[in-house]
C-alpha positions in Angstrom: -224.5 -45.0 51.9 -221.1 -46.2 50.8 -218.1 -43.3 50.9 -215.8 -42.8 48.1 -212.4 -43.9 48.2 -209.8 -41.2 48.3 -208.1 -42.6 45.2 -211.4 -42.1 43.4 -211.8 -38.8 44.8 -208.4 -37.8 43.5 -209.2 -39.7 40.0 -212.4 -37.4 40.0 -210.2 -33.8 40.8 -207.8 -34.8 38.0 -210.6 -35.4 35.3 -212.2 -32.1 36.1 -209.5 -30.1 35.7 -209.0 -28.0 32.2 -206.6 -30.1 30.0 -203.3 -28.0 29.7 -200.4 -28.6 27.2 -196.7 -26.9 27.4 -195.2 -26.6 24.1 -191.8 -25.0 22.9 -192.7 -21.5 21.6 -190.3 -17.8 20.6 -190.8 -14.4 21.8 -194.1 -13.9 19.5 -196.0 -16.9 21.0 -195.8 -19.1 18.4 -196.3 -23.2 19.1 -192.8 -24.7 18.1 -193.9 -28.0 19.0 -192.8 -29.6 15.9 -189.5 -28.0 15.9 -186.8 -29.3 17.9 -184.3 -26.4 18.4 -183.9 -25.3 22.1 -185.7 -22.3 23.1 -186.0 -20.2 26.5 -189.9 -19.4 25.3 -192.4 -21.7 26.3 -196.3 -21.8 25.7 -198.8 -23.1 27.9 -201.9 -24.2 26.2 -205.5 -24.5 28.1 -208.8 -24.4 26.8 -209.7 -21.0 25.4 -206.1 -19.3 26.7 -202.3 -19.6 26.5 -199.5 -17.8 28.4 -196.6 -17.2 27.3 -193.2 -17.9 29.4 -189.6 -16.8 29.1 -187.5 -19.0 31.1 -190.0 -19.1 34.5 -191.4 -15.5 34.0 -194.8 -15.2 32.8 -195.1 -12.8 29.7 -198.5 -12.4 28.4 -201.5 -13.9 28.7 -204.3 -14.3 25.4 -207.6 -15.4 26.0 -210.4 -16.5 23.3 -213.8 -16.9 23.6 -216.1 -17.5 20.7 -219.9 -17.2 20.5 -221.2 -18.0 17.2 -219.4 -16.3 14.3 -218.2 -13.5 17.2 -214.5 -14.0 18.4 -213.2 -11.9 21.1 -209.6 -12.3 21.8 -207.9 -10.4 25.1 -203.8 -10.2 25.6 -202.7 -8.9 28.9 -199.5 -8.0 28.9 -197.8 -8.6 32.5 -194.8 -6.1 32.3 -196.7 -3.4 31.5 -200.3 -4.3 33.0 -201.9 -3.1 29.2 -204.9 -5.1 27.9 -205.2 -5.3 24.3 -208.8 -6.2 22.7 -209.7 -7.4 19.4 -213.2 -8.7 18.7 -213.8 -10.4 14.9 -216.8 -11.5 13.1 -216.2 -13.9 10.6 -212.8 -13.3 9.2 -213.4 -9.7 9.6 -212.0 -7.4 12.2 -214.8 -5.3 13.9 -213.1 -3.6 16.7 -209.8 -3.4 18.6 -208.5 -1.2 21.5 -205.7 -0.9 24.2 -206.9 0.1 27.9 -209.9 2.8 27.4 -209.1 3.5 23.7 -211.2 1.5 21.4 -211.5 1.3 17.7 -214.4 0.3 15.7 -214.7 -0.9 11.9 -218.0 -0.6 9.9 -218.3 -2.4 6.5 -220.4 -1.7 3.6 -222.2 -5.0 1.4 -219.2 -5.4 -0.8 -217.1 -6.2 2.6 -215.2 -3.2 2.0 -214.5 -1.1 5.3 -216.8 1.9 4.9 -215.9 3.7 8.8 -214.1 3.6 11.4 -214.6 5.3 14.8 -212.3 6.0 17.7 -213.4 6.4 21.5 -211.1 7.4 24.3 -213.5 6.5 27.5 -216.1 6.0 25.6 -216.5 9.6 24.3 -215.5 9.7 20.3 -212.5 11.4 19.5 -212.2 10.5 15.7 -214.0 9.3 12.8 -212.6 7.9 9.3 -214.9 7.6 6.2 -213.8 5.4 3.3 -214.5 5.6 -0.6 -213.5 3.3 -3.1 -212.9 3.3 -7.0 -216.3 1.8 -8.3 -214.1 -0.4 -11.1 -210.9 -1.5 -9.5 -212.6 -1.4 -5.4 -209.3 0.4 -4.8 -209.2 2.9 -2.0 -210.1 6.5 -3.3 -209.8 8.9 -0.4 -210.1 9.0 3.6 -211.8 11.8 5.3 -210.7 12.4 8.8 -212.6 14.1 11.7 -211.4 14.9 15.1 -211.8 17.3 17.4 -209.6 19.3 16.0 -211.0 19.4 12.6 -210.8 17.4 9.6 -208.7 16.1 6.8 -209.1 14.0 3.3 -206.4 11.9 1.8 -206.5 10.7 -1.8 -204.9 7.7 -3.5 -204.1 7.2 -7.3 -203.8 4.1 -9.2 -201.9 1.5 -7.2 -200.5 -0.4 -10.2 -199.8 2.4 -12.3 -197.4 5.1 -10.4 -198.9 5.0 -6.8 -199.8 8.1 -5.2 -201.9 9.5 -2.5 -202.8 13.2 -1.2 -204.2 14.6 1.4 -205.2 18.3 2.7 -204.6 19.5 6.1 -205.9 22.9 7.5 -204.3 25.3 4.4 -202.1 22.9 2.9 -202.5 20.1 0.7 -199.8 17.1 0.1 -199.1 14.9 -2.7 -196.9 12.0 -2.5 -196.0 9.9 -5.5 -193.9 6.6 -5.6 -191.9 6.5 -8.2 -190.0 3.4 -7.6 -189.6 1.0 -4.8 -186.6 3.1 -3.7 -188.0 6.6 -4.8 -190.5 8.8 -3.2 -191.7 12.2 -3.5 -194.0 14.4 -1.8 -194.9 18.0 -2.9 -196.9 20.5 -0.6 -198.9 23.4 -1.5 -200.3 26.3 0.2 -203.3 27.3 -1.9 -201.9 27.1 -5.6 -198.1 27.7 -4.2 -196.1 24.8 -3.8 -194.2 25.7 -0.7 -192.1 22.6 -0.4 -191.1 19.3 -1.7 -189.9 16.4 -0.3 -187.6 13.5 -2.2 -187.5 10.2 0.0 -184.5 7.9 -1.5 -184.3 4.5 0.2 -180.8 2.5 -0.6 -180.5 -1.0 -1.2 -178.2 -1.3 2.1 -181.1 0.7 4.3 -180.2 4.2 4.3 -182.7 6.8 3.9 -182.2 9.9 2.2 -184.7 13.1 2.5 -184.5 16.1 -0.1 -186.0 19.1 0.8 -186.8 22.0 -1.8 -188.6 24.9 -0.1 -189.1 28.3 -1.9 -186.0 27.5 -4.1 -183.6 26.3 -0.9 -182.5 23.0 -1.0 -181.5 20.6 1.9 -181.0 16.9 2.5 -180.6 14.6 5.1 -179.1 11.2 5.4 -179.9 8.7 7.8 -178.2 4.8 8.4 -179.7 1.9 8.2 -179.9 2.0 12.1 -181.8 5.0 11.8 -179.3 7.7 12.8 -178.9 10.9 11.1 -175.3 10.5 9.7 -175.1 13.9 7.1 -177.3 17.2 6.9 -176.7 19.0 4.0 -177.9 22.7 3.5 -176.2 25.5 1.0 -174.7 27.5 3.9 -173.5 24.3 5.6 -172.5 20.9 5.4 -172.9 18.6 9.0 -171.6 14.9 9.4 -172.7 13.2 12.9 -170.9 10.2 14.3 -171.9 7.9 16.9 -170.4 5.1 19.4 -171.6 1.5 19.0 -174.3 2.3 21.7 -175.7 4.8 19.2 -174.7 7.8 21.7 -173.3 10.8 19.9 -169.7 10.9 19.5 -168.5 13.5 16.9 -170.4 16.4 15.0 -168.5 18.2 12.0 -169.2 21.2 10.4 -168.1 22.6 7.1 -169.1 26.2 5.5 -168.8 26.9 2.0 -165.7 29.1 3.2 -163.7 25.9 3.8 -164.5 26.8 7.8 -164.7 23.5 9.7 -166.1 23.2 13.3 -165.3 19.5 15.0 -167.1 19.0 18.2 -166.4 15.7 20.4 -168.5 14.2 22.9 -168.0 11.4 25.8 -171.1 9.9 27.7 -173.6 12.6 26.0 -171.5 15.9 27.1 -169.5 17.7 24.9 -166.1 18.0 25.7 -164.1 19.9 23.1 -164.5 21.7 20.2 -162.3 22.8 17.3 -162.2 25.4 14.5 -160.0 25.3 11.5 -159.7 27.4 8.6 -159.0 24.6 5.7 -156.8 23.0 7.2 -154.9 25.3 9.6 -156.3 24.9 13.5 -157.5 28.5 14.6 -159.0 27.6 18.0 -159.4 24.8 20.6 -161.7 24.6 23.8 -161.9 21.9 26.1 -164.7 21.6 28.3 -163.5 20.0 31.6 -166.3 18.5 33.8 -167.7 21.4 35.7 -164.7 23.7 35.4 -166.0 25.9 32.7 -163.5 26.0 29.4 -160.5 26.5 28.0 -159.7 28.5 24.9 -156.5 27.8 23.1 -156.1 30.3 20.1 -153.5 29.5 17.0 -151.6 31.8 15.2 -150.3 30.0 11.6 -151.4 26.5 13.0 -149.2 27.0 16.1 -150.8 27.8 20.0 -150.3 31.4 21.1 -152.6 31.8 24.0 -154.9 30.0 26.7 -157.7 31.5 28.1 -159.5 29.9 31.3 -163.4 30.8 32.2 -165.4 30.3 35.1 -168.4 27.7 35.2 -170.5 30.1 33.8 -168.5 30.2 30.6 -168.6 34.0 30.7 -166.1 35.3 33.2 -162.1 35.2 32.4 -159.8 34.0 35.3 -156.7 33.9 33.3 -155.1 34.6 30.3 -151.6 32.8 29.4 -149.3 33.8 26.3 -147.1 31.1 25.0 
Protein backbone atom coordinates (compact mmCIF):
# COMPACT_ATOMS: atom_id res chain seq x y z
CA UNK A 1 0.00 0.00 0.00
CA UNK A 2 1.37 3.37 -0.97
CA UNK A 3 2.13 5.71 1.96
CA UNK A 4 0.95 9.34 1.97
CA UNK A 5 3.73 11.84 1.53
CA UNK A 6 4.48 14.33 4.35
CA UNK A 7 3.28 17.21 2.15
CA UNK A 8 -0.07 15.48 1.55
CA UNK A 9 -0.52 14.88 5.30
CA UNK A 10 0.14 18.58 6.07
CA UNK A 11 -2.39 19.69 3.44
CA UNK A 12 -4.99 17.30 4.84
CA UNK A 13 -4.49 18.70 8.37
CA UNK A 14 -4.76 22.28 7.17
CA UNK A 15 -8.04 21.66 5.35
CA UNK A 16 -9.47 19.88 8.40
CA UNK A 17 -8.94 22.93 10.69
CA UNK A 18 -11.94 25.23 11.29
CA UNK A 19 -11.96 28.43 9.25
CA UNK A 20 -10.69 31.44 11.17
CA UNK A 21 -10.86 35.12 10.39
CA UNK A 22 -9.25 37.95 12.34
CA UNK A 23 -10.72 41.44 11.93
CA UNK A 24 -10.33 44.84 13.63
CA UNK A 25 -12.89 45.43 16.40
CA UNK A 26 -13.83 47.71 19.32
CA UNK A 27 -14.65 47.36 23.02
CA UNK A 28 -18.12 45.91 22.33
CA UNK A 29 -16.91 43.29 19.84
CA UNK A 30 -18.16 44.76 16.55
CA UNK A 31 -16.62 43.65 13.25
CA UNK A 32 -14.82 46.81 12.09
CA UNK A 33 -13.08 45.20 9.12
CA UNK A 34 -14.50 47.65 6.58
CA UNK A 35 -13.20 50.65 8.54
CA UNK A 36 -9.60 51.81 8.36
CA UNK A 37 -9.03 53.38 11.79
CA UNK A 38 -6.52 51.71 14.10
CA UNK A 39 -7.75 49.84 17.19
CA UNK A 40 -6.29 47.86 20.10
CA UNK A 41 -9.22 45.44 19.82
CA UNK A 42 -9.28 42.39 17.57
CA UNK A 43 -12.16 40.00 16.90
CA UNK A 44 -11.24 36.40 16.05
CA UNK A 45 -14.09 34.81 14.08
CA UNK A 46 -14.54 31.06 13.78
CA UNK A 47 -17.44 28.88 12.70
CA UNK A 48 -20.12 29.51 15.36
CA UNK A 49 -17.94 31.50 17.77
CA UNK A 50 -15.99 34.73 18.20
CA UNK A 51 -13.31 35.84 20.66
CA UNK A 52 -12.61 39.50 21.50
CA UNK A 53 -9.02 40.48 22.28
CA UNK A 54 -7.66 43.71 23.71
CA UNK A 55 -4.12 43.74 22.45
CA UNK A 56 -3.07 40.16 23.32
CA UNK A 57 -5.56 39.56 26.16
CA UNK A 58 -8.77 37.61 25.51
CA UNK A 59 -11.77 39.43 27.03
CA UNK A 60 -14.70 37.18 26.15
CA UNK A 61 -15.80 34.35 23.92
CA UNK A 62 -19.24 34.14 22.33
CA UNK A 63 -20.53 30.83 20.98
CA UNK A 64 -23.66 30.38 18.84
CA UNK A 65 -25.58 27.16 18.24
CA UNK A 66 -28.45 27.05 15.76
CA UNK A 67 -31.05 24.27 15.61
CA UNK A 68 -33.96 25.13 13.33
CA UNK A 69 -35.65 28.27 14.70
CA UNK A 70 -33.76 27.98 18.01
CA UNK A 71 -30.57 29.97 18.54
CA UNK A 72 -28.50 29.68 21.71
CA UNK A 73 -25.84 32.29 22.48
CA UNK A 74 -23.31 31.68 25.28
CA UNK A 75 -20.83 34.38 26.32
CA UNK A 76 -17.96 33.71 28.72
CA UNK A 77 -16.20 36.72 30.32
CA UNK A 78 -12.64 35.61 31.01
CA UNK A 79 -11.90 38.33 33.58
CA UNK A 80 -14.77 37.50 35.94
CA UNK A 81 -15.45 33.94 34.83
CA UNK A 82 -19.13 34.84 34.38
CA UNK A 83 -21.20 32.98 31.80
CA UNK A 84 -24.19 34.65 30.11
CA UNK A 85 -26.91 32.73 28.25
CA UNK A 86 -29.50 33.85 25.71
CA UNK A 87 -31.95 31.70 23.78
CA UNK A 88 -34.06 32.87 20.84
CA UNK A 89 -36.94 31.31 18.95
CA UNK A 90 -37.21 33.11 15.65
CA UNK A 91 -36.88 36.77 16.56
CA UNK A 92 -38.14 36.35 20.15
CA UNK A 93 -35.97 36.15 23.23
CA UNK A 94 -37.29 33.19 25.22
CA UNK A 95 -34.61 32.83 27.90
CA UNK A 96 -31.61 34.67 29.32
CA UNK A 97 -29.42 34.13 32.33
CA UNK A 98 -26.18 34.65 34.18
CA UNK A 99 -24.59 31.90 36.23
CA UNK A 100 -27.32 30.06 38.14
CA UNK A 101 -29.94 32.77 37.54
CA UNK A 102 -32.23 32.18 34.54
CA UNK A 103 -35.25 34.12 33.27
CA UNK A 104 -37.77 32.60 30.84
CA UNK A 105 -40.22 34.57 28.66
CA UNK A 106 -43.61 33.35 27.38
CA UNK A 107 -45.69 35.02 24.64
CA UNK A 108 -49.39 34.98 23.73
CA UNK A 109 -50.91 34.34 20.30
CA UNK A 110 -50.47 38.03 19.41
CA UNK A 111 -46.74 37.83 20.00
CA UNK A 112 -46.94 39.96 23.17
CA UNK A 113 -45.08 38.89 26.29
CA UNK A 114 -47.57 37.27 28.66
CA UNK A 115 -45.38 35.96 31.46
CA UNK A 116 -41.80 35.76 32.66
CA UNK A 117 -40.35 33.44 35.29
CA UNK A 118 -37.02 33.83 37.10
CA UNK A 119 -35.26 30.82 38.60
CA UNK A 120 -32.21 30.64 40.85
CA UNK A 121 -30.43 27.28 40.82
CA UNK A 122 -33.56 25.75 39.31
CA UNK A 123 -35.98 27.19 41.92
CA UNK A 124 -38.65 29.76 41.09
CA UNK A 125 -38.00 33.10 42.82
CA UNK A 126 -40.09 35.55 40.76
CA UNK A 127 -42.97 35.56 38.27
CA UNK A 128 -44.33 38.51 36.28
CA UNK A 129 -47.68 38.58 34.45
CA UNK A 130 -48.36 41.21 31.76
CA UNK A 131 -51.64 42.65 30.44
CA UNK A 132 -52.20 44.96 27.46
CA UNK A 133 -54.74 47.44 26.13
CA UNK A 134 -57.07 45.59 23.74
CA UNK A 135 -57.10 48.35 21.15
CA UNK A 136 -53.57 49.78 21.18
CA UNK A 137 -51.75 46.68 22.52
CA UNK A 138 -49.77 49.02 24.80
CA UNK A 139 -48.71 47.62 28.18
CA UNK A 140 -51.44 48.07 30.84
CA UNK A 141 -50.11 46.29 33.93
CA UNK A 142 -47.40 44.07 35.39
CA UNK A 143 -48.12 41.81 38.35
CA UNK A 144 -44.90 40.79 40.12
CA UNK A 145 -44.96 37.82 42.51
CA UNK A 146 -41.93 36.99 44.67
CA UNK A 147 -41.22 34.97 47.78
CA UNK A 148 -41.69 38.16 49.84
CA UNK A 149 -45.08 39.08 48.39
CA UNK A 150 -46.56 40.70 45.31
CA UNK A 151 -46.86 44.13 43.71
CA UNK A 152 -48.70 45.45 40.66
CA UNK A 153 -47.90 48.28 38.27
CA UNK A 154 -50.37 50.03 35.93
CA UNK A 155 -49.43 52.05 32.85
CA UNK A 156 -51.28 54.92 31.17
CA UNK A 157 -51.43 56.33 27.65
CA UNK A 158 -47.86 56.30 26.26
CA UNK A 159 -48.75 58.92 23.61
CA UNK A 160 -50.83 61.51 25.48
CA UNK A 161 -49.54 61.88 29.05
CA UNK A 162 -47.46 58.79 29.89
CA UNK A 163 -47.88 57.53 33.46
CA UNK A 164 -47.63 54.34 35.42
CA UNK A 165 -48.60 53.26 38.92
CA UNK A 166 -47.51 50.46 41.20
CA UNK A 167 -48.71 49.11 44.53
CA UNK A 168 -46.41 47.56 47.10
CA UNK A 169 -47.40 46.51 50.61
CA UNK A 170 -49.60 49.36 51.89
CA UNK A 171 -48.37 52.07 49.49
CA UNK A 172 -49.55 53.10 46.03
CA UNK A 173 -47.33 55.14 43.69
CA UNK A 174 -48.20 57.00 40.49
CA UNK A 175 -45.47 58.27 38.17
CA UNK A 176 -46.44 60.85 35.52
CA UNK A 177 -44.13 61.93 32.71
CA UNK A 178 -45.03 65.61 32.21
CA UNK A 179 -42.38 66.26 29.57
CA UNK A 180 -39.10 64.84 28.37
CA UNK A 181 -37.33 66.58 31.27
CA UNK A 182 -39.98 66.48 34.00
CA UNK A 183 -41.48 63.56 35.93
CA UNK A 184 -43.71 63.55 39.04
CA UNK A 185 -44.09 60.64 41.49
CA UNK A 186 -46.99 60.63 43.97
CA UNK A 187 -47.12 58.10 46.83
CA UNK A 188 -50.26 57.24 48.84
CA UNK A 189 -50.69 55.30 52.06
CA UNK A 190 -54.31 54.23 51.98
CA UNK A 191 -56.26 57.37 51.00
CA UNK A 192 -53.55 59.77 52.20
CA UNK A 193 -50.88 61.16 49.90
CA UNK A 194 -47.70 60.86 51.94
CA UNK A 195 -45.10 61.90 49.39
CA UNK A 196 -44.71 63.58 46.01
CA UNK A 197 -41.40 63.50 44.13
CA UNK A 198 -40.74 65.79 41.17
CA UNK A 199 -37.90 64.60 38.94
CA UNK A 200 -36.48 67.34 36.69
CA UNK A 201 -33.71 66.61 34.19
CA UNK A 202 -31.69 69.55 32.94
CA UNK A 203 -30.40 69.92 29.39
CA UNK A 204 -26.88 69.98 30.85
CA UNK A 205 -27.31 66.47 32.30
CA UNK A 206 -28.13 67.55 35.86
CA UNK A 207 -30.94 65.93 37.84
CA UNK A 208 -33.08 67.60 40.52
CA UNK A 209 -35.34 65.65 42.88
CA UNK A 210 -37.91 67.71 44.79
CA UNK A 211 -39.74 65.74 47.49
CA UNK A 212 -42.85 66.95 49.34
CA UNK A 213 -43.81 64.80 52.32
CA UNK A 214 -46.52 65.77 54.83
CA UNK A 215 -46.13 69.44 53.95
CA UNK A 216 -42.32 69.45 54.16
CA UNK A 217 -40.35 70.04 50.95
CA UNK A 218 -36.72 69.24 50.25
CA UNK A 219 -34.68 68.94 47.08
CA UNK A 220 -31.49 67.26 45.86
CA UNK A 221 -29.43 68.36 42.87
CA UNK A 222 -27.10 65.91 41.13
CA UNK A 223 -24.41 66.84 38.62
CA UNK A 224 -24.13 65.31 35.15
CA UNK A 225 -21.52 62.98 36.67
CA UNK A 226 -24.09 61.64 39.17
CA UNK A 227 -22.65 63.43 42.21
CA UNK A 228 -24.89 65.05 44.84
CA UNK A 229 -23.99 68.76 44.79
CA UNK A 230 -26.88 70.39 46.69
CA UNK A 231 -29.35 69.23 49.38
CA UNK A 232 -31.90 71.86 50.38
CA UNK A 233 -34.35 71.48 53.31
CA UNK A 234 -36.32 74.10 55.29
CA UNK A 235 -33.79 73.87 58.13
CA UNK A 236 -30.49 73.43 56.26
CA UNK A 237 -28.88 74.01 52.84
CA UNK A 238 -25.90 71.76 52.15
CA UNK A 239 -23.46 72.11 49.23
CA UNK A 240 -20.96 69.41 48.25
CA UNK A 241 -17.73 69.98 46.34
CA UNK A 242 -15.52 67.27 44.85
CA UNK A 243 -12.04 66.70 43.48
CA UNK A 244 -11.45 65.62 39.89
CA UNK A 245 -11.31 61.98 41.05
CA UNK A 246 -14.89 62.32 42.48
CA UNK A 247 -13.65 62.24 46.09
CA UNK A 248 -15.35 64.64 48.52
CA UNK A 249 -13.42 67.88 49.04
CA UNK A 250 -15.76 70.17 51.00
CA UNK A 251 -19.21 70.35 52.60
CA UNK A 252 -20.83 73.72 53.23
CA UNK A 253 -23.92 73.88 55.47
CA UNK A 254 -26.00 77.01 56.04
CA UNK A 255 -29.03 77.33 58.33
CA UNK A 256 -31.80 79.99 58.11
CA UNK A 257 -30.19 81.97 60.97
CA UNK A 258 -27.07 82.47 58.75
CA UNK A 259 -24.87 80.05 60.69
CA UNK A 260 -22.39 78.42 58.29
CA UNK A 261 -20.33 75.28 58.82
CA UNK A 262 -17.59 74.31 56.36
CA UNK A 263 -16.00 70.84 56.55
CA UNK A 264 -12.93 70.05 54.45
CA UNK A 265 -11.55 66.64 53.48
CA UNK A 266 -8.26 65.33 52.15
CA UNK A 267 -8.00 61.81 50.72
CA UNK A 268 -11.31 60.88 52.33
CA UNK A 269 -10.33 62.12 55.81
CA UNK A 270 -11.88 65.13 57.58
CA UNK A 271 -9.09 67.65 58.21
CA UNK A 272 -10.89 70.80 59.39
CA UNK A 273 -14.21 72.31 60.35
CA UNK A 274 -15.01 76.04 60.44
CA UNK A 275 -18.12 77.69 61.91
CA UNK A 276 -19.27 81.19 60.96
CA UNK A 277 -22.11 83.40 62.09
CA UNK A 278 -22.82 85.36 58.96
CA UNK A 279 -19.35 86.32 57.76
CA UNK A 280 -17.86 86.31 61.29
CA UNK A 281 -15.62 83.32 62.08
CA UNK A 282 -16.47 81.74 65.47
CA UNK A 283 -14.54 78.47 65.65
CA UNK A 284 -12.01 76.40 63.68
CA UNK A 285 -11.34 72.75 64.48
CA UNK A 286 -8.32 70.94 63.04
CA UNK A 287 -8.04 67.15 62.93
CA UNK A 288 -4.35 66.14 62.74
CA UNK A 289 -4.04 62.52 61.64
CA UNK A 290 -4.00 60.27 64.70
CA UNK A 291 -3.70 63.21 67.12
CA UNK A 292 -7.21 64.08 68.28
CA UNK A 293 -8.29 67.63 67.48
CA UNK A 294 -7.41 71.27 68.11
CA UNK A 295 -10.15 73.89 68.52
CA UNK A 296 -9.51 77.60 68.09
CA UNK A 297 -12.23 79.92 69.42
CA UNK A 298 -12.78 83.41 67.99
CA UNK A 299 -14.28 86.61 69.38
CA UNK A 300 -15.32 89.29 66.90
CA UNK A 301 -13.37 87.42 64.25
CA UNK A 302 -10.13 87.26 66.30
CA UNK A 303 -8.68 84.06 67.84
CA UNK A 304 -8.48 84.07 71.63
CA UNK A 305 -8.18 80.43 72.78
CA UNK A 306 -6.70 77.09 71.58
CA UNK A 307 -8.01 73.83 73.09
CA UNK A 308 -6.17 70.56 72.38
CA UNK A 309 -7.97 67.24 72.78
CA UNK A 310 -6.62 63.69 73.10
CA UNK A 311 -6.97 61.11 70.32
CA UNK A 312 -10.43 60.12 71.62
CA UNK A 313 -11.62 63.68 70.93
CA UNK A 314 -13.06 64.03 74.47
CA UNK A 315 -10.24 64.53 76.99
CA UNK A 316 -8.78 68.04 77.13
CA UNK A 317 -4.97 68.03 77.10
CA UNK A 318 -4.32 71.75 77.17
CA UNK A 319 -5.95 75.20 76.97
CA UNK A 320 -3.97 78.17 75.69
CA UNK A 321 -5.23 81.75 75.67
CA UNK A 322 -3.90 84.30 73.23
